[in-house]
N, C-alpha and C positions, 0 to 999 in steps of 0.2 A: 504493500500500500504506500509505503514511504517513497519507493522508487517511482511509482505512478504519479504521486503528488509532485515530486521533483521534476519529472518529465513535463507535466502540465505547466508548472511554474516557468520552465525554460521556454515552453511553447508560446507563452504570452510575452516573452521578452524579445523585442525585435533584434537586438544585437546577437543574442544567443541563437536565434533561428538561423541567422546568416552564418555565424561561426560554425554551428553544428551541421547544417545541411546545405549551405551554399545556395546557389541559384535554384536548385531543384526543390528544396524545402520551402524556399521563399515563394516560388510559384504555386506550390501546393497550398500554402497558407492563404495566399491571395485568392486562389480558386475556392477554397472552403469558406472564406470570410465573405465572399461576394455572391454566394449562391446556396450554400447548405445551411439550413436553419440551426444546425449544431455548431456552426462556426461563428456565431455572433460575438463570442467572447474573445476571439482572436484579434491581434492588432492589425490595423489596416493602414491608416494615415502615418502612424509613427514608423511602421515597417517600411513603407515606401521611402520616407524621408531618410531613414537609417541606411537603406540600400543605396540610395544616391550618395550619401555621405561616405560610406565605406567603399563605394566604387571609385570615388575620387582619390582615396588614399591607397588604392590597390589591394585592400583587404578582400574585397569582392572582385575577383579577377575576371571582369567582363566589360566590354565596351559599353559606354552609357547608352548609345543608340540601341544596341541589341538588348540591353537591360530593359529599356522602356518598351520595346516591341514585345518581349517575352512576357512582361507583366501585364500588358494590355491583353494579350492572348489569353493568359490565365484568368484575368478579370472577366472577359467576355464569355469564356467557356464556363466559368462559375455561374454567371448570370443565366446562361442558356439551360444549364442543369436545374437551377432554381425555378426557372420558368416552366420547364417540363414537369417538374415535381408539383408545382402549384396547379398546373392544368389538370393533372391526373388525380392527385389526392389532397390538394390544398384546402378545399372546403371542409374536409374532416378535421383540419387543424383547429378550426374555430370551436370545435367541440372537445378538443383534447385539453386535459388538465396540465397546468404548468409542472415542470419537473426540473431536474438538474441541467439538462441540455435543451430545454425548451421553455420559453416564457410566453404565455398567452398574451400578456400586455404588449410584448414587442410586435407580435403580429397585428394586434389591434392598432398600435401606433402607426405601423407602416400602412395599414389599410386606410386609416384616417388621413394620412399624408397623401396617399394616392387619390382619395376622393377630393381633396382640396386642390391638388396641383395637376391632376390628370397625367397624361402620358409623359410630360416633362419630369415627372417624379423619378423616372429611370435615370435621368441625367443628374438632377439635383441630389438624389439620394447617395450618389457616389461620395459626396462630401459629408455624409451624416452616418456615424457609426450606428450599428444595429439596424437602422432603417435600410441601409444598402444591402444588408443580408436578407431582409424579408421583402423588400420591394419587388424583386423578380418573382417571388412566390405569389405575391398579390397580383402582379401583372398576368401570371398564368391563371390565377383563379378567375379574374375578370375576362380572361380570354382575349387579351390585346393581340392584334394581328402579329404573327411571328416576324414578318419582315420589318414591321415598324419597331417592334421590340428590339430586334437585332441592331437596327440603325441607332436607336436611342442609347442602347447599351454600349455600342462602339464609340459613339460621340462622348458619352459620359466617361468611359474608361480612358479615352484619349486625353481629355482635359485633366482628369483626376491624377492619372499616372504621371503625365508630363509636369504638372504643377508641383507635385511633392518630390518626385525623384530628381528632377533637375534643380529644384531649390536646394535639396540636400547635396547634390553633386557640386554645384557652383559655390555653395557656402563652404564645403569641405576643401574646395580647390583654392579659394581666394581668401579665406579667413583662417589664419594660422591658429592652431591649438583648439579649434572648435570641437574636435572629437572629445576633448576632455570634459566638455559640458553636454555631451550627448544625452546623458540621463536626465538632466534638467529640461532639455529641449523636448524629449519624449513625453515627460510629464506635462509640459506646457501644451503640447499638441493634443494629448488625451483630454485635458481639461477643456481647452478651447472648442474642440470638435464635439465634445459631449454636451455642451451647454444647450444647443438647440433641441436636442433629444430630451434632455431633462425638463426644459421649459415646456415642451409639447406634452410630455407625460403628466406634468403637474396640471396643465390646462385640462387635459382629458379627465383626470381624476376629479378636479373641481367641477367640471361639467357633469360627470356621472353623479357626483354627490348632489348637485342642484337638481338634476333630473329625478333622482329618488325622492328628494324632498317635495318636488312638485307633484309626483304621483301619489304621495301620502297626504 
């Protein structure tokens, strides 16, 4: 049990993911975090930034252009799997109870976000942790046309990956010693990117509470 806990702890550490599994584990984590509902706890934004930063220092031995392309492929592939899963069994998830690897409120939040923003949710959700994991599933549930979903998914992945990977790459290349502050940067990214999701969750809870009061 201790070994499993240690493995999971390393799996949510962006730097450990890259040091342990290189580009292959990096791609798998992006794939899981962007399409499999069990991947909502995995790092996304911080992992991409870290990948760019370590690429600039040579620790991740891959050309930055190839790195961007491979991550985009992994992100789109993850979305397509999530879409297919949502289309086949997604509606049943709304009846499933929350557990260790599934939180009902995350699916509800993604569904509310989709209802508010429509198809562009697939692009916007790329920059929102948790929502980007469940947005493809919701798109499958509502049966968004496959070709439109693919285009939105590709566009979203392009901007998301380039923004974070290249920011990390150029900061690592032109700001001496920035790697020493990587831990603080990762924490900052996690906090900043989580704020919209937290605010939206609070709003939904308040709305649900008000609805229950109205019914009574």
